[in-house]
N, C-alpha and C positions, 0 to 999 in steps of 0.2 A: 318267069311267071310273076305277075303283079300280085302283091299281097292285098291286105284289107285293113281298114282302120275301124276300130270299134270305139265309139264315143260312149263311155260308161259313167253312169252316175254312181258314186260310191256311198251315197246316203249321208246323214248328218253326223255320224261318228260311231255309233254302236255297230260293230261288225256284223251282228246278227240281223241288221236291217238291210244288208246287201241282198239283192235279189238273186235267185238261183241262176238266172242267165248271166248276170254280171259275174258271179262266182265262177261259173264254167269258163267264160271267155277269159277272165283274168288269169286263171290257173293254167291256161293253155297258150298264153301269149308268148311271142318271141321278143317283143319290145314293149315296155310300159313307160309312158310319160305321165308322171303324176304330180298333183298339185299340193299346195301347202295344207289345205283343209282335209286331206285324206288321212284317216287315222292310222296309227302305227300297226294295229292288228290287221288292218286291210292290206297295208303295204307288205306285211309279212306273208301274204298269200301269193305274192309274185314268185314265180318259179326261179330257183337259183340259177338256172341256165339262161334265163331271160336277161336282156339288157334293161336295167331300170334307170330312168333318167328323171331327176327332180327338176321341174320347170315351174315351181311355185311362184306366186305373186302375192305380195302384201302391198299396203298403201305406199306408193312411191318407191317400192323395192321389188324389182323384177329380176329373178335369177336368169331369165331368158326373155327377150322381147317377144311380144305376141307374133310378130311377123316371122321370127326365127322358129317359133314353135310350129307355126303353120307349114313352113318349109320343111322342117324336120319330119313331120308326119308324112308328107308326100314322099320324101326321100326314102324313108324306111319302108313304106309300102311298096315303092317301086323296086326295092331290093327283094321283093317277094315275101316279106315278113308279115305276120299277123301282129298288128300294132294296136295296143290299147291306150287310149287317151283317157286317163282316170281322173275324174273330178269329184270334189265333194258335193253332196246334195244331188240335185238334178242338173244335168248339163244345159238344159234349155230354160232354166229359171235363174237369171243373173249369173250364168256360168260361162258366158262367151261361146257357148257351144255353136250357136248359129254362125258366128264369125269364122270358126274353124271349119265347119262343114262347107261354107261357101267356097273356101279355098280348095277343099277337096273336090268339089263339083267342078270348079274351073280347071283343075289339073286332071280331071278324069279318073280320080282314085275312088275305088269302091269303098263303101262305108256302111255301117249300121249304127243306129242310136239306141242305147239301152238306158231307159229312164231310171232314175234313182229317187229315193224318198227325199223330198226337198226339206230344207231346214225348217220352214214354217210348219209343216205337218209333223215332223219328228220332234222338234223342240217343244211345240205346243202340247203334244200328247204326253211327252215325258215330264212336262211341267204341270200337268193336270189342268190344262186350259183348252176347252173345246173352242175351236175357232168360230163355229156357228152353233147357235142354240136358239130354240124357238122363242124363248123368253128374253133374249138379249141381242142377238145378231142374226139378221137374215142374209147378210152378204159379208164377204171378206175380200180385202184388197191387199195385194203384195206390191210394195214399192222398194226401190233401193235408195238408201241414204247417201250414196256416193255415185254421182253421175260421171259420165265419161270425161267431162271437163273439170271434175273435182268439186263442182258446186253442189248445193242442195236446193236448187231451184225447182221445186216440185209444184204440182197444181194444187195448191193448198186448199182452195175452196172446195174442190172435189173430195178432199181427204177428210173434211169435217162433215160427216153425214150420219144421220140417225140410224141406229140399229146396224152399224157396220163395225167389223173388226179390221183394224189397220195393222199390218205386219210390215216392219221395216227391216230389210236386210242391210248389213254394213252401216248401221246407223249410229255407232258410238262417236265417231269423229265430229259429226255435225249435230250431236244430240241437243245441245243448248239452243242452237238456232232452230232446229226442228220443233222443239217444245214451244219456243217463243212464237214461231209462225203459226202453229196450230191454234194456240190460244188467241192470237191476234185475229184469226179468221173464224172465231166463234166456238172453238172447243172449250167446254167448261174446265176450269182449273182442277176440279176434283175428278176428272176422268181417270179411271184406273189404268195403270201401265205396268207391264211386267218386262223385266230384262232377263233373258235366259242365256247364261254364259256357258260355253262348251256343252251345249245341250246333247243329251242321250249318252254322254260318257260318264265315267266314274267321277270326273272332276266337275260335273254340272253344278252350277249355283243358280238359284232363282231369287230375284228380288222384285217385290211389288211395291208400288207407290202410286202417286198421282202425276199427271202431266206437269203440274207446277213444281213438284219436288224431286222428280226422277233424276235430273241432272246432278244434283248434289249427292243423292244416294249412290249413284254410279261412281262419283269421285271419292266419296268416303270409303267405299268398299273396294276401290282399285279394280273395277271390273275391266276385263281385257277382251280383246277379240280372240275367237269369233263369238259374237253375241247377237242375239236377235231381240228386237223390240216388238211387243204385242200391246196394242192400245185398244181399249174398248171395255164395255161392261162385262164381257165374258171373263175378264181377269178377276172379277169378284168371286168366281168359283174356284180359284186356284188352291187356296188353303183347304177347302173341303174335298177337292178331287185329287190332291197331290198323292202320288203313289210311289214314284221312283226313288226318291230319297227324302231325307228330313232337313236338308240344308236350304230351306226356303226362308227368305227374310221378309 
């Protein structure tokens, strides 16, 4: 009997943001392949009898190549097992979920996709920053600061837009270049920016500055991954709307 693969979004960190369906599937799994950004409290939900395999990826450091992960998902499902592919955030937002599902389709393996709370939504909410607000932003745009080829070659002209909130995933490594390019393409140097480190967890830190000064602030405070960048006038509301902790800088 052929099993099934469940591509599950584990959310941004707080285990209580896990959806009910994700919780049910995870606690009934035979095999779980989990990523680096999945929180310890969520990993603790994996049944003791299940096979738990860490397949996390950091910049230039892969515990298992993507091709091998794809192959392993197919192999375990073809053994008749219920397989959970557990990812941080939402698997279809900068989570390589589409790549893994393509492999399952080609192999004829049954699958389901269970969405998760993406980092932009979770981190912004826990930082007290509404991504849209009628007085500040009528649109929001998600981009990744780390492209497949390792560059930060983004459509800069499109990112500098009035009344728009810009959210950058994986943006720490190329932060200096990102800030410089945005200013070169017309963003005012006083544009508010927030960096949310380890958002929605007890270790969350929030720093606010301007696009001109954010790089030095990140260096001075030794900000680490995972961190999310939020750029736009909505950041002006952060101190007023902050509720999750008092460690905002």
